[in-house]
PQR file of N, CA, C, O and H, with PARSE charges and radii, in Angstrom:
ATOM      1  N   UNK A   1      22.444  53.462 -47.850 -0.4000 1.5000
ATOM      2  CA  UNK A   1      22.733  52.323 -48.696 -0.0000 2.0000
ATOM      3  C   UNK A   1      24.192  52.338 -49.165  0.5500 1.7000
ATOM      4  O   UNK A   1      24.861  51.305 -49.159 -0.5500 1.4000
ATOM      5  N   UNK A   2      24.673  53.500 -49.567 -0.4000 1.5000
ATOM      6  CA  UNK A   2      26.057  53.603 -50.017 -0.0000 2.0000
ATOM      7  C   UNK A   2      27.035  53.339 -48.872  0.5500 1.7000
ATOM      8  O   UNK A   2      28.081  52.723 -49.072 -0.5500 1.4000
ATOM      9  H   UNK A   2      24.130  54.340 -49.572  0.4000 1.0000
ATOM     10  N   UNK A   3      26.693  53.801 -47.686 -0.4000 1.5000
ATOM     11  CA  UNK A   3      27.565  53.589 -46.522 -0.0000 2.0000
ATOM     12  C   UNK A   3      27.669  52.100 -46.207  0.5500 1.7000
ATOM     13  O   UNK A   3      28.736  51.619 -45.826 -0.5500 1.4000
ATOM     14  H   UNK A   3      25.843  54.302 -47.523  0.4000 1.0000
ATOM     15  N   UNK A   4      26.575  51.374 -46.364 -0.4000 1.5000
ATOM     16  CA  UNK A   4      26.589  49.937 -46.097 -0.0000 2.0000
ATOM     17  C   UNK A   4      27.500  49.197 -47.075  0.5500 1.7000
ATOM     18  O   UNK A   4      28.213  48.273 -46.683 -0.5500 1.4000
ATOM     19  H   UNK A   4      25.708  51.765 -46.674  0.4000 1.0000
ATOM     20  N   UNK A   5      27.478  49.596 -48.330 -0.4000 1.5000
ATOM     21  CA  UNK A   5      28.339  48.962 -49.327 -0.0000 2.0000
ATOM     22  C   UNK A   5      29.803  49.264 -49.031  0.5500 1.7000
ATOM     23  O   UNK A   5      30.657  48.383 -49.127 -0.5500 1.4000
ATOM     24  H   UNK A   5      26.898  50.347 -48.648  0.4000 1.0000
ATOM     25  N   UNK A   6      30.087  50.503 -48.673 -0.4000 1.5000
ATOM     26  CA  UNK A   6      31.465  50.876 -48.316 -0.0000 2.0000
ATOM     27  C   UNK A   6      31.921  50.098 -47.089  0.5500 1.7000
ATOM     28  O   UNK A   6      33.073  49.672 -47.016 -0.5500 1.4000
ATOM     29  H   UNK A   6      29.393  51.219 -48.594  0.4000 1.0000
ATOM     30  N   UNK A   7      31.026  49.912 -46.129 -0.4000 1.5000
ATOM     31  CA  UNK A   7      31.378  49.180 -44.915 -0.0000 2.0000
ATOM     32  C   UNK A   7      31.656  47.707 -45.226  0.5500 1.7000
ATOM     33  O   UNK A   7      32.547  47.113 -44.618 -0.5500 1.4000
ATOM     34  H   UNK A   7      30.089  50.258 -46.188  0.4000 1.0000
ATOM     35  N   UNK A   8      30.929  47.122 -46.138 -0.4000 1.5000
ATOM     36  CA  UNK A   8      31.188  45.733 -46.532 -0.0000 2.0000
ATOM     37  C   UNK A   8      32.556  45.614 -47.195  0.5500 1.7000
ATOM     38  O   UNK A   8      33.309  44.684 -46.905 -0.5500 1.4000
ATOM     39  H   UNK A   8      30.206  47.605 -46.632  0.4000 1.0000
ATOM     40  N   UNK A   9      32.879  46.552 -48.084 -0.4000 1.5000
ATOM     41  CA  UNK A   9      34.184  46.528 -48.754 -0.0000 2.0000
ATOM     42  C   UNK A   9      35.313  46.702 -47.750  0.5500 1.7000
ATOM     43  O   UNK A   9      36.316  45.989 -47.809 -0.5500 1.4000
ATOM     44  H   UNK A   9      32.267  47.307 -48.319  0.4000 1.0000
ATOM     45  N   UNK A  10      35.154  47.648 -46.825 -0.4000 1.5000
ATOM     46  CA  UNK A  10      36.168  47.863 -45.784 -0.0000 2.0000
ATOM     47  C   UNK A  10      36.290  46.619 -44.904  0.5500 1.7000
ATOM     48  O   UNK A  10      37.393  46.251 -44.500 -0.5500 1.4000
ATOM     49  H   UNK A  10      34.339  48.227 -46.776  0.4000 1.0000
ATOM     50  N   UNK A  11      35.170  45.976 -44.607 -0.4000 1.5000
ATOM     51  CA  UNK A  11      35.198  44.755 -43.794 -0.0000 2.0000
ATOM     52  C   UNK A  11      35.962  43.622 -44.464  0.5500 1.7000
ATOM     53  O   UNK A  11      36.723  42.910 -43.809 -0.5500 1.4000
ATOM     54  H   UNK A  11      34.274  46.275 -44.935  0.4000 1.0000
ATOM     55  N   UNK A  12      35.763  43.455 -45.758 -0.4000 1.5000
ATOM     56  CA  UNK A  12      36.476  42.408 -46.492 -0.0000 2.0000
ATOM     57  C   UNK A  12      37.977  42.708 -46.511  0.5500 1.7000
ATOM     58  O   UNK A  12      38.794  41.812 -46.301 -0.5500 1.4000
ATOM     59  H   UNK A  12      35.145  44.033 -46.290  0.4000 1.0000
ATOM     60  N   UNK A  13      38.335  43.958 -46.760 -0.4000 1.5000
ATOM     61  CA  UNK A  13      39.753  44.352 -46.739 -0.0000 2.0000
ATOM     62  C   UNK A  13      40.344  44.114 -45.353  0.5500 1.7000
ATOM     63  O   UNK A  13      41.481  43.656 -45.234 -0.5500 1.4000
ATOM     64  H   UNK A  13      37.671  44.687 -46.931  0.4000 1.0000
ATOM     65  N   UNK A  14      39.588  44.419 -44.316 -0.4000 1.5000
ATOM     66  CA  UNK A  14      40.051  44.230 -42.943 -0.0000 2.0000
ATOM     67  C   UNK A  14      40.295  42.754 -42.627  0.5500 1.7000
ATOM     68  O   UNK A  14      41.281  42.411 -41.976 -0.5500 1.4000
ATOM     69  H   UNK A  14      38.665  44.791 -44.413  0.4000 1.0000
ATOM     70  N   UNK A  15      39.404  41.891 -43.084 -0.4000 1.5000
ATOM     71  CA  UNK A  15      39.580  40.447 -42.869 -0.0000 2.0000
ATOM     72  C   UNK A  15      40.855  39.959 -43.554  0.5500 1.7000
ATOM     73  O   UNK A  15      41.616  39.189 -42.968 -0.5500 1.4000
ATOM     74  H   UNK A  15      38.602  42.169 -43.613  0.4000 1.0000
ATOM     75  N   UNK A  16      41.091  40.399 -44.777 -0.4000 1.5000
ATOM     76  CA  UNK A  16      42.301  39.992 -45.498 -0.0000 2.0000
ATOM     77  C   UNK A  16      43.552  40.478 -44.770  0.5500 1.7000
ATOM     78  O   UNK A  16      44.523  39.733 -44.638 -0.5500 1.4000
ATOM     79  H   UNK A  16      40.473  41.025 -45.252  0.4000 1.0000
ATOM     80  N   UNK A  17      43.532  41.714 -44.301 -0.4000 1.5000
ATOM     81  CA  UNK A  17      44.692  42.242 -43.585 -0.0000 2.0000
ATOM     82  C   UNK A  17      44.945  41.486 -42.286  0.5500 1.7000
ATOM     83  O   UNK A  17      46.098  41.250 -41.925 -0.5500 1.4000
ATOM     84  H   UNK A  17      42.743  42.319 -44.408  0.4000 1.0000
ATOM     85  N   UNK A  18      43.890  41.105 -41.584 -0.4000 1.5000
ATOM     86  CA  UNK A  18      44.056  40.363 -40.328 -0.0000 2.0000
ATOM     87  C   UNK A  18      44.601  38.969 -40.594  0.5500 1.7000
ATOM     88  O   UNK A  18      45.439  38.477 -39.838 -0.5500 1.4000
ATOM     89  H   UNK A  18      42.953  41.296 -41.877  0.4000 1.0000
ATOM     90  N   UNK A  19      44.140  38.335 -41.650 -0.4000 1.5000
ATOM     91  CA  UNK A  19      44.643  37.001 -41.990 -0.0000 2.0000
ATOM     92  C   UNK A  19      46.128  37.072 -42.355  0.5500 1.7000
ATOM     93  O   UNK A  19      46.892  36.168 -42.018 -0.5500 1.4000
ATOM     94  H   UNK A  19      43.459  38.735 -42.264  0.4000 1.0000
ATOM     95  N   UNK A  20      46.534  38.129 -43.034 -0.4000 1.5000
ATOM     96  CA  UNK A  20      47.945  38.276 -43.396 -0.0000 2.0000
ATOM     97  C   UNK A  20      48.844  38.481 -42.185  0.5500 1.7000
ATOM     98  O   UNK A  20      50.048  38.235 -42.268 -0.5500 1.4000
ATOM     99  H   UNK A  20      45.913  38.863 -43.308  0.4000 1.0000
ATOM    100  N   UNK A  21      48.292  38.921 -41.071 -0.4000 1.5000
ATOM    101  CA  UNK A  21      49.097  39.194 -39.879 -0.0000 2.0000
ATOM    102  C   UNK A  21      49.337  37.977 -39.005  0.5500 1.7000
ATOM    103  O   UNK A  21      50.117  38.054 -38.055 -0.5500 1.4000
ATOM    104  H   UNK A  21      47.314  39.121 -41.003  0.4000 1.0000
ATOM    105  N   UNK A  22      48.703  36.877 -39.292 -0.4000 1.5000
ATOM    106  CA  UNK A  22      48.846  35.692 -38.449 -0.0000 2.0000
ATOM    107  C   UNK A  22      50.319  35.301 -38.356  0.5500 1.7000
ATOM    108  O   UNK A  22      50.999  35.208 -39.377 -0.5500 1.4000
ATOM    109  H   UNK A  22      48.070  36.815 -40.064  0.4000 1.0000
ATOM    110  N   UNK A  23      50.807  35.074 -37.163 -0.4000 1.5000
ATOM    111  CA  UNK A  23      52.235  34.836 -36.933 -0.0000 2.0000
ATOM    112  C   UNK A  23      52.737  33.565 -37.620  0.5500 1.7000
ATOM    113  O   UNK A  23      53.822  33.574 -38.202 -0.5500 1.4000
ATOM    114  H   UNK A  23      50.254  35.149 -36.333  0.4000 1.0000
ATOM    115  N   UNK A  24      51.980  32.486 -37.565 -0.4000 1.5000
ATOM    116  CA  UNK A  24      52.485  31.229 -38.105 -0.0000 2.0000
ATOM    117  C   UNK A  24      52.541  31.238 -39.626  0.5500 1.7000
ATOM    118  O   UNK A  24      53.411  30.589 -40.207 -0.5500 1.4000
ATOM    119  H   UNK A  24      51.099  32.479 -37.092  0.4000 1.0000
ATOM    120  N   UNK A  25      51.639  31.954 -40.283 -0.4000 1.5000
ATOM    121  CA  UNK A  25      51.638  32.013 -41.746 -0.0000 2.0000
ATOM    122  C   UNK A  25      51.689  33.458 -42.197  0.5500 1.7000
ATOM    123  O   UNK A  25      50.988  33.856 -43.128 -0.5500 1.4000
ATOM    124  H   UNK A  25      50.933  32.481 -39.810  0.4000 1.0000
ATOM    125  N   UNK A  26      52.512  34.228 -41.539 -0.4000 1.5000
ATOM    126  CA  UNK A  26      52.611  35.649 -41.856 -0.0000 2.0000
ATOM    127  C   UNK A  26      53.329  35.897 -43.165  0.5500 1.7000
ATOM    128  O   UNK A  26      53.635  34.965 -43.909 -0.5500 1.4000
ATOM    129  H   UNK A  26      53.081  33.904 -40.784  0.4000 1.0000
ATOM    130  N   UNK A  27      53.591  37.154 -43.438 -0.4000 1.5000
ATOM    131  CA  UNK A  27      54.232  37.512 -44.692 -0.0000 2.0000
ATOM    132  C   UNK A  27      55.633  36.919 -44.800  0.5500 1.7000
ATOM    133  O   UNK A  27      56.057  36.539 -45.892 -0.5500 1.4000
ATOM    134  H   UNK A  27      53.342  37.911 -42.834  0.4000 1.0000
ATOM    135  N   UNK A  28      56.353  36.834 -43.695 -0.4000 1.5000
ATOM    136  CA  UNK A  28      57.687  36.250 -43.763 -0.0000 2.0000
ATOM    137  C   UNK A  28      57.617  34.759 -44.072  0.5500 1.7000
ATOM    138  O   UNK A  28      58.498  34.222 -44.742 -0.5500 1.4000
ATOM    139  H   UNK A  28      56.009  37.143 -42.808  0.4000 1.0000
ATOM    140  N   UNK A  29      56.585  34.097 -43.591 -0.4000 1.5000
ATOM    141  CA  UNK A  29      56.408  32.692 -43.906 -0.0000 2.0000
ATOM    142  C   UNK A  29      55.997  32.472 -45.346  0.5500 1.7000
ATOM    143  O   UNK A  29      56.399  31.488 -45.967 -0.5500 1.4000
ATOM    144  H   UNK A  29      55.869  34.534 -43.047  0.4000 1.0000
ATOM    145  N   UNK A  30      55.207  33.373 -45.877 -0.4000 1.5000
ATOM    146  CA  UNK A  30      54.785  33.257 -47.267 -0.0000 2.0000
ATOM    147  C   UNK A  30      55.940  33.513 -48.227  0.5500 1.7000
ATOM    148  O   UNK A  30      55.978  32.954 -49.323 -0.5500 1.4000
ATOM    149  H   UNK A  30      54.880  34.173 -45.372  0.4000 1.0000
ATOM    150  N   UNK A  31      56.871  34.351 -47.817 -0.4000 1.5000
ATOM    151  CA  UNK A  31      57.990  34.706 -48.681 -0.0000 2.0000
ATOM    152  C   UNK A  31      59.166  33.746 -48.526  0.5500 1.7000
ATOM    153  O   UNK A  31      60.217  33.969 -49.126 -0.5500 1.4000
ATOM    154  H   UNK A  31      56.840  34.805 -46.926  0.4000 1.0000
ATOM    155  N   UNK A  32      59.014  32.693 -47.743 -0.4000 1.5000
ATOM    156  CA  UNK A  32      60.074  31.713 -47.598 -0.0000 2.0000
ATOM    157  C   UNK A  32      60.908  31.871 -46.350  0.5500 1.7000
ATOM    158  O   UNK A  32      61.863  31.117 -46.158 -0.5500 1.4000
ATOM    159  H   UNK A  32      58.160  32.512 -47.256  0.4000 1.0000
ATOM    160  N   UNK A  33      60.587  32.817 -45.500 -0.4000 1.5000
ATOM    161  CA  UNK A  33      61.339  33.014 -44.267 -0.0000 2.0000
ATOM    162  C   UNK A  33      60.963  31.976 -43.226  0.5500 1.7000
ATOM    163  O   UNK A  33      59.921  31.329 -43.332 -0.5500 1.4000
ATOM    164  H   UNK A  33      59.812  33.429 -45.656  0.4000 1.0000
ATOM    165  N   UNK A  34      61.792  31.821 -42.242 -0.4000 1.5000
ATOM    166  CA  UNK A  34      61.491  30.870 -41.179 -0.0000 2.0000
ATOM    167  C   UNK A  34      60.917  31.612 -39.979  0.5500 1.7000
ATOM    168  O   UNK A  34      61.356  32.713 -39.647 -0.5500 1.4000
ATOM    169  H   UNK A  34      62.639  32.347 -42.155  0.4000 1.0000
ATOM    170  N   UNK A  35      59.936  30.999 -39.338 -0.4000 1.5000
ATOM    171  CA  UNK A  35      59.352  31.603 -38.136 -0.0000 2.0000
ATOM    172  C   UNK A  35      59.844  30.813 -36.934  0.5500 1.7000
ATOM    173  O   UNK A  35      59.367  29.711 -36.663 -0.5500 1.4000
ATOM    174  H   UNK A  35      59.580  30.105 -39.608  0.4000 1.0000
ATOM    175  N   UNK A  36      60.792  31.379 -36.225 -0.4000 1.5000
ATOM    176  CA  UNK A  36      61.420  30.694 -35.100 -0.0000 2.0000
ATOM    177  C   UNK A  36      60.505  30.726 -33.876  0.5500 1.7000
ATOM    178  O   UNK A  36      60.580  29.836 -33.028 -0.5500 1.4000
ATOM    179  H   UNK A  36      61.180  32.274 -36.445  0.4000 1.0000
ATOM    180  N   UNK A  37      59.664  31.717 -33.778 -0.4000 1.5000
ATOM    181  CA  UNK A  37      58.740  31.757 -32.670 -0.0000 2.0000
ATOM    182  C   UNK A  37      58.954  32.914 -31.715  0.5500 1.7000
ATOM    183  O   UNK A  37      58.218  33.036 -30.735 -0.5500 1.4000
ATOM    184  H   UNK A  37      59.604  32.439 -34.467  0.4000 1.0000
ATOM    185  N   UNK A  38      59.916  33.752 -31.961 -0.4000 1.5000
ATOM    186  CA  UNK A  38      60.106  34.905 -31.099 -0.0000 2.0000
ATOM    187  C   UNK A  38      59.640  36.161 -31.825  0.5500 1.7000
ATOM    188  O   UNK A  38      59.485  36.172 -33.046 -0.5500 1.4000
ATOM    189  H   UNK A  38      60.513  33.654 -32.757  0.4000 1.0000
ATOM    190  N   UNK A  39      59.426  37.199 -31.058 -0.4000 1.5000
ATOM    191  CA  UNK A  39      58.903  38.448 -31.607 -0.0000 2.0000
ATOM    192  C   UNK A  39      59.964  39.158 -32.435  0.5500 1.7000
ATOM    193  O   UNK A  39      61.125  39.258 -32.038 -0.5500 1.4000
ATOM    194  H   UNK A  39      59.553  37.190 -30.066  0.4000 1.0000
ATOM    195  N   UNK A  40      59.537  39.646 -33.595 -0.4000 1.5000
ATOM    196  CA  UNK A  40      60.431  40.422 -34.436 -0.0000 2.0000
ATOM    197  C   UNK A  40      59.846  41.802 -34.639  0.5500 1.7000
ATOM    198  O   UNK A  40      58.633  41.989 -34.543 -0.5500 1.4000
ATOM    199  H   UNK A  40      58.593  39.565 -33.917  0.4000 1.0000
ATOM    200  N   UNK A  41      60.705  42.770 -34.919 -0.4000 1.5000
ATOM    201  CA  UNK A  41      60.247  44.105 -35.253 -0.0000 2.0000
ATOM    202  C   UNK A  41      59.635  44.076 -36.644  0.5500 1.7000
ATOM    203  O   UNK A  41      60.193  43.492 -37.572 -0.5500 1.4000
ATOM    204  H   UNK A  41      61.690  42.617 -34.997  0.4000 1.0000
ATOM    205  N   UNK A  42      58.474  44.718 -36.773 -0.4000 1.5000
ATOM    206  CA  UNK A  42      57.830  44.756 -38.089 -0.0000 2.0000
ATOM    207  C   UNK A  42      58.604  45.708 -38.993  0.5500 1.7000
ATOM    208  O   UNK A  42      58.903  46.844 -38.625 -0.5500 1.4000
ATOM    209  H   UNK A  42      58.020  45.192 -36.019  0.4000 1.0000
ATOM    210  N   UNK A  43      58.914  45.216 -40.172 -0.4000 1.5000
ATOM    211  CA  UNK A  43      59.634  46.028 -41.142 -0.0000 2.0000
ATOM    212  C   UNK A  43      58.987  45.878 -42.493  0.5500 1.7000
ATOM    213  O   UNK A  43      58.365  44.858 -42.790 -0.5500 1.4000
ATOM    214  H   UNK A  43      58.670  44.293 -40.471  0.4000 1.0000
ATOM    215  N   UNK A  44      59.135  46.887 -43.303 -0.4000 1.5000
ATOM    216  CA  UNK A  44      58.700  46.816 -44.692 -0.0000 2.0000
ATOM    217  C   UNK A  44      57.218  46.556 -44.850  0.5500 1.7000
ATOM    218  O   UNK A  44      56.376  47.285 -44.325 -0.5500 1.4000
ATOM    219  H   UNK A  44      59.641  47.716 -43.062  0.4000 1.0000
ATOM    220  N   UNK A  45      56.919  45.493 -45.591 -0.4000 1.5000
ATOM    221  CA  UNK A  45      55.538  45.171 -45.929 -0.0000 2.0000
ATOM    222  C   UNK A  45      54.714  44.790 -44.697  0.5500 1.7000
ATOM    223  O   UNK A  45      53.528  45.112 -44.625 -0.5500 1.4000
ATOM    224  H   UNK A  45      57.604  44.902 -46.018  0.4000 1.0000
ATOM    225  N   UNK A  46      55.331  44.108 -43.728 -0.4000 1.5000
ATOM    226  CA  UNK A  46      54.599  43.742 -42.518 -0.0000 2.0000
ATOM    227  C   UNK A  46      54.162  44.975 -41.734  0.5500 1.7000
ATOM    228  O   UNK A  46      53.071  44.992 -41.165 -0.5500 1.4000
ATOM    229  H   UNK A  46      56.295  43.847 -43.786  0.4000 1.0000
ATOM    230  N   UNK A  47      54.996  45.995 -41.700 -0.4000 1.5000
ATOM    231  CA  UNK A  47      54.636  47.235 -41.004 -0.0000 2.0000
ATOM    232  C   UNK A  47      53.510  47.948 -41.732  0.5500 1.7000
ATOM    233  O   UNK A  47      52.607  48.493 -41.097 -0.5500 1.4000
ATOM    234  H   UNK A  47      55.883  45.981 -42.163  0.4000 1.0000
ATOM    235  N   UNK A  48      53.554  47.949 -43.070 -0.4000 1.5000
ATOM    236  CA  UNK A  48      52.483  48.566 -43.850 -0.0000 2.0000
ATOM    237  C   UNK A  48      51.162  47.853 -43.608  0.5500 1.7000
ATOM    238  O   UNK A  48      50.126  48.500 -43.457 -0.5500 1.4000
ATOM    239  H   UNK A  48      54.287  47.505 -43.586  0.4000 1.0000
ATOM    240  N   UNK A  49      51.189  46.523 -43.570 -0.4000 1.5000
ATOM    241  CA  UNK A  49      49.970  45.750 -43.308 -0.0000 2.0000
ATOM    242  C   UNK A  49      49.442  46.041 -41.907  0.5500 1.7000
ATOM    243  O   UNK A  49      48.233  46.173 -41.715 -0.5500 1.4000
ATOM    244  H   UNK A  49      52.030  45.997 -43.692  0.4000 1.0000
ATOM    245  N   UNK A  50      50.336  46.143 -40.930 -0.4000 1.5000
ATOM    246  CA  UNK A  50      49.934  46.416 -39.549 -0.0000 2.0000
ATOM    247  C   UNK A  50      49.265  47.782 -39.419  0.5500 1.7000
ATOM    248  O   UNK A  50      48.204  47.903 -38.807 -0.5500 1.4000
ATOM    249  H   UNK A  50      51.318  46.035 -41.085  0.4000 1.0000
ATOM    250  N   UNK A  51      49.889  48.807 -39.998 -0.4000 1.5000
ATOM    251  CA  UNK A  51      49.331  50.161 -39.926 -0.0000 2.0000
ATOM    252  C   UNK A  51      48.029  50.243 -40.719  0.5500 1.7000
ATOM    253  O   UNK A  51      47.083  50.905 -40.291 -0.5500 1.4000
ATOM    254  H   UNK A  51      50.751  48.708 -40.495  0.4000 1.0000
ATOM    255  N   UNK A  52      47.976  49.578 -41.869 -0.4000 1.5000
ATOM    256  CA  UNK A  52      46.753  49.559 -42.674 -0.0000 2.0000
ATOM    257  C   UNK A  52      45.603  48.904 -41.922  0.5500 1.7000
ATOM    258  O   UNK A  52      44.456  49.335 -42.040 -0.5500 1.4000
ATOM    259  H   UNK A  52      48.745  49.040 -42.216  0.4000 1.0000
ATOM    260  N   UNK A  53      45.901  47.874 -41.157 -0.4000 1.5000
ATOM    261  CA  UNK A  53      44.868  47.218 -40.358 -0.0000 2.0000
ATOM    262  C   UNK A  53      44.277  48.180 -39.341  0.5500 1.7000
ATOM    263  O   UNK A  53      43.062  48.209 -39.146 -0.5500 1.4000
ATOM    264  H   UNK A  53      46.833  47.523 -41.061  0.4000 1.0000
ATOM    265  N   UNK A  54      45.118  48.956 -38.699 -0.4000 1.5000
ATOM    266  CA  UNK A  54      44.635  49.936 -37.726 -0.0000 2.0000
ATOM    267  C   UNK A  54      43.777  50.995 -38.410  0.5500 1.7000
ATOM    268  O   UNK A  54      42.713  51.359 -37.909 -0.5500 1.4000
ATOM    269  H   UNK A  54      46.105  48.932 -38.857  0.4000 1.0000
ATOM    270  N   UNK A  55      44.243  51.488 -39.558 -0.4000 1.5000
ATOM    271  CA  UNK A  55      43.498  52.520 -40.284 -0.0000 2.0000
ATOM    272  C   UNK A  55      42.137  51.997 -40.731  0.5500 1.7000
ATOM    273  O   UNK A  55      41.126  52.675 -40.551 -0.5500 1.4000
ATOM    274  H   UNK A  55      45.107  51.192 -39.965  0.4000 1.0000
ATOM    275  N   UNK A  56      42.102  50.803 -41.310 -0.4000 1.5000
ATOM    276  CA  UNK A  56      40.832  50.249 -41.773 -0.0000 2.0000
ATOM    277  C   UNK A  56      39.905  49.895 -40.614  0.5500 1.7000
ATOM    278  O   UNK A  56      38.685  49.940 -40.769 -0.5500 1.4000
ATOM    279  H   UNK A  56      42.924  50.252 -41.456  0.4000 1.0000
ATOM    280  N   UNK A  57      40.462  49.546 -39.458 -0.4000 1.5000
ATOM    281  CA  UNK A  57      39.624  49.301 -38.283 -0.0000 2.0000
ATOM    282  C   UNK A  57      38.941  50.584 -37.830  0.5500 1.7000
ATOM    283  O   UNK A  57      37.755  50.575 -37.502 -0.5500 1.4000
ATOM    284  H   UNK A  57      41.453  49.510 -39.332  0.4000 1.0000
ATOM    285  N   UNK A  58      39.680  51.678 -37.809 -0.4000 1.5000
ATOM    286  CA  UNK A  58      39.100  52.976 -37.419 -0.0000 2.0000
ATOM    287  C   UNK A  58      38.021  53.384 -38.422  0.5500 1.7000
ATOM    288  O   UNK A  58      36.960  53.869 -38.028 -0.5500 1.4000
ATOM    289  H   UNK A  58      40.644  51.686 -38.075  0.4000 1.0000
ATOM    290  N   UNK A  59      38.286  53.192 -39.712 -0.4000 1.5000
ATOM    291  CA  UNK A  59      37.288  53.520 -40.733 -0.0000 2.0000
ATOM    292  C   UNK A  59      36.040  52.661 -40.555  0.5500 1.7000
ATOM    293  O   UNK A  59      34.921  53.168 -40.643 -0.5500 1.4000
ATOM    294  H   UNK A  59      39.148  52.798 -40.032  0.4000 1.0000
ATOM    295  N   UNK A  60      36.226  51.362 -40.304 -0.4000 1.5000
ATOM    296  CA  UNK A  60      35.098  50.449 -40.132 -0.0000 2.0000
ATOM    297  C   UNK A  60      34.238  50.850 -38.933  0.5500 1.7000
ATOM    298  O   UNK A  60      33.010  50.876 -39.022 -0.5500 1.4000
ATOM    299  H   UNK A  60      37.135  50.951 -40.233  0.4000 1.0000
ATOM    300  N   UNK A  61      34.887  51.160 -37.819 -0.4000 1.5000
ATOM    301  CA  UNK A  61      34.146  51.566 -36.618 -0.0000 2.0000
ATOM    302  C   UNK A  61      33.450  52.899 -36.858  0.5500 1.7000
ATOM    303  O   UNK A  61      32.311  53.092 -36.434 -0.5500 1.4000
ATOM    304  H   UNK A  61      35.884  51.138 -37.746  0.4000 1.0000
ATOM    305  N   UNK A  62      34.127  53.816 -37.533 -0.4000 1.5000
ATOM    306  CA  UNK A  62      33.509  55.107 -37.854 -0.0000 2.0000
ATOM    307  C   UNK A  62      32.266  54.941 -38.714  0.5500 1.7000
ATOM    308  O   UNK A  62      31.254  55.599 -38.470 -0.5500 1.4000
ATOM    309  H   UNK A  62      35.053  53.660 -37.877  0.4000 1.0000
ATOM    310  N   UNK A  63      32.327  54.072 -39.716 -0.4000 1.5000
ATOM    311  CA  UNK A  63      31.155  53.814 -40.556 -0.0000 2.0000
ATOM    312  C   UNK A  63      30.023  53.167 -39.762  0.5500 1.7000
ATOM    313  O   UNK A  63      28.851  53.471 -39.981 -0.5500 1.4000
ATOM    314  H   UNK A  63      33.149  53.537 -39.914  0.4000 1.0000
ATOM    315  N   UNK A  64      30.380  52.272 -38.836 -0.4000 1.5000
ATOM    316  CA  UNK A  64      29.358  51.628 -38.014 -0.0000 2.0000
ATOM    317  C   UNK A  64      28.657  52.639 -37.112  0.5500 1.7000
ATOM    318  O   UNK A  64      27.436  52.602 -36.964 -0.5500 1.4000
ATOM    319  H   UNK A  64      31.333  52.025 -38.658  0.4000 1.0000
ATOM    320  N   UNK A  65      29.426  53.533 -36.515 -0.4000 1.5000
ATOM    321  CA  UNK A  65      28.834  54.570 -35.658 -0.0000 2.0000
ATOM    322  C   UNK A  65      27.977  55.527 -36.492  0.5500 1.7000
ATOM    323  O   UNK A  65      26.902  55.945 -36.064 -0.5500 1.4000
ATOM    324  H   UNK A  65      30.418  53.562 -36.635  0.4000 1.0000
ATOM    325  N   UNK A  66      28.466  55.866 -37.680 -0.4000 1.5000
ATOM    326  CA  UNK A  66      27.697  56.744 -38.568 -0.0000 2.0000
ATOM    327  C   UNK A  66      26.352  56.113 -38.912  0.5500 1.7000
ATOM    328  O   UNK A  66      25.321  56.786 -38.881 -0.5500 1.4000
ATOM    329  H   UNK A  66      29.340  55.526 -38.027  0.4000 1.0000
ATOM    330  N   UNK A  67      26.361  54.827 -39.238 -0.4000 1.5000
ATOM    331  CA  UNK A  67      25.102  54.156 -39.548 -0.0000 2.0000
ATOM    332  C   UNK A  67      24.197  54.070 -38.332  0.5500 1.7000
ATOM    333  O   UNK A  67      22.976  54.156 -38.469 -0.5500 1.4000
ATOM    334  H   UNK A  67      27.199  54.281 -39.264  0.4000 1.0000
ATOM    335  N   UNK A  68      24.753  53.905 -37.175 -0.4000 1.5000
ATOM    336  CA  UNK A  68      23.969  53.820 -35.950 -0.0000 2.0000
ATOM    337  C   UNK A  68      23.296  55.141 -35.635  0.5500 1.7000
ATOM    338  O   UNK A  68      22.142  55.167 -35.207 -0.5500 1.4000
ATOM    339  H   UNK A  68      25.744  53.835 -37.064  0.4000 1.0000
ATOM    340  N   UNK A  69      24.001  56.224 -35.841 -0.4000 1.5000
ATOM    341  CA  UNK A  69      23.480  57.536 -35.491 -0.0000 2.0000
ATOM    342  C   UNK A  69      22.544  58.090 -36.558  0.5500 1.7000
ATOM    343  O   UNK A  69      21.485  58.625 -36.230 -0.5500 1.4000
ATOM    344  H   UNK A  69      24.938  56.202 -36.189  0.4000 1.0000
ATOM    345  N   UNK A  70      22.916  57.972 -37.827 -0.4000 1.5000
ATOM    346  CA  UNK A  70      22.179  58.639 -38.892 -0.0000 2.0000
ATOM    347  C   UNK A  70      21.249  57.731 -39.699  0.5500 1.7000
ATOM    348  O   UNK A  70      20.581  58.214 -40.613 -0.5500 1.4000
ATOM    349  H   UNK A  70      23.776  57.538 -38.094  0.4000 1.0000
ATOM    350  N   UNK A  71      21.184  56.465 -39.399 -0.4000 1.5000
ATOM    351  CA  UNK A  71      20.300  55.584 -40.178 -0.0000 2.0000
ATOM    352  C   UNK A  71      18.993  55.324 -39.453  0.5500 1.7000
ATOM    353  O   UNK A  71      18.136  54.604 -39.966 -0.5500 1.4000
ATOM    354  H   UNK A  71      21.727  56.073 -38.656  0.4000 1.0000
TER
END
């Protein structure tokens, strides 16, 4: 039961992080930057969001496998 609640919280955080990564309305667009349409190197907050998304994805998959095996 506790694992399921943690997985829901991680899932909600993951959805928010993925929405923040959208190119057309990304963090640079929210902060007033212009999106010309070419690829940029992730810096600062965008890099933190990108790495956090990967970490939370691994945690989410790990919790799902744990529930599959031990539930």
